[in-house]
N, C-alpha and C positions, 0 to 999 in steps of 0.2 A: 505493500499500499504507500510506503514511502516514496516508492518511485513515481507512482500515478500522481501524487501530490505534488512532487517536484517539478512534474511537467506543466502543472495547472499554475503552481505557484513557485516560480524558480526564484531563489535568492541571487540577489544582485551582489556579484563580487567586485564589481569595478570600482568599489568604494576604495579597495585596499591600493588600487592603482594611483588613484588621486590623491589618497594620503601620502604615497611615497612621493609622488610629484611635488605634491605641498613642501613635504620635509626637504626635499632638493632644493627647493625653491627659497625655502628659509634659510638653508646652509649657504646657499650663495649669495644670498642678501646680507647674511652677516659677514661674509668674507668682503663684500664690496663695501660695507660701512666701516669693518676693521682697517680696510685699506685707506679709505677715505681720512679716517681718524689717525692713522698712524703716520701717513705720508701727505701732510696738508698741502698738496699742491695739486693745481687743477680742479680745485672744488666745484665750480658749477658744472664741470662736466662730469664729476663722480657723482655729485647730487641727482644729476639726470639719470645716471646708470641705477642708482638706488631707488629713486621714483619708478622707473621700468620695471625694476625688479618686484617692488610692492605692487606695482599694477597687475603684474602676471600673478601675484599671489591673490589679489582681489578677484581675478578671472578665475582661478582654480577653486576659491571658496565658493564663488558664485556656481561654478559647475557642481560642486559638492552639494550646495543646497537645493538646487534643480534636480539632482540625481534623488535627493533624499525625498524631494515632494513627489516625484514620481514613482517611486519604488514601494511595492506593498509589502515584501518581506526584505528587512534588511540583515547585513550580517550579525549585527547586534543591535541594541536599544537605540532608538530614534534619538531619545534624549541624550544619550552618550556620543553619538555621532554630532548631533548638533553642537553640543559642549565641546567637542574635540574640534570640530570647524570654526567656531567661534574665538576659541582661545589660539588657533594657530593664525 
């Protein structure tokens, strides 16, 4: 019976791909911020790089919220996914 149920109500596993993408983006952003603060040269250009990375993070968060709103069965509790997305 679980096989039949899974066919009708499949679990969405792409959340983990988006979480990994967000984590990688956070790492890139932290590196860019560290570089900007360590080598205080070319600040306007570096600020634009950090802003672009932040924008990418916002896009990933939006994709996660959209996926959450469109998914019936999630890999773990909706509230936990929402909390994780909000804090990343």
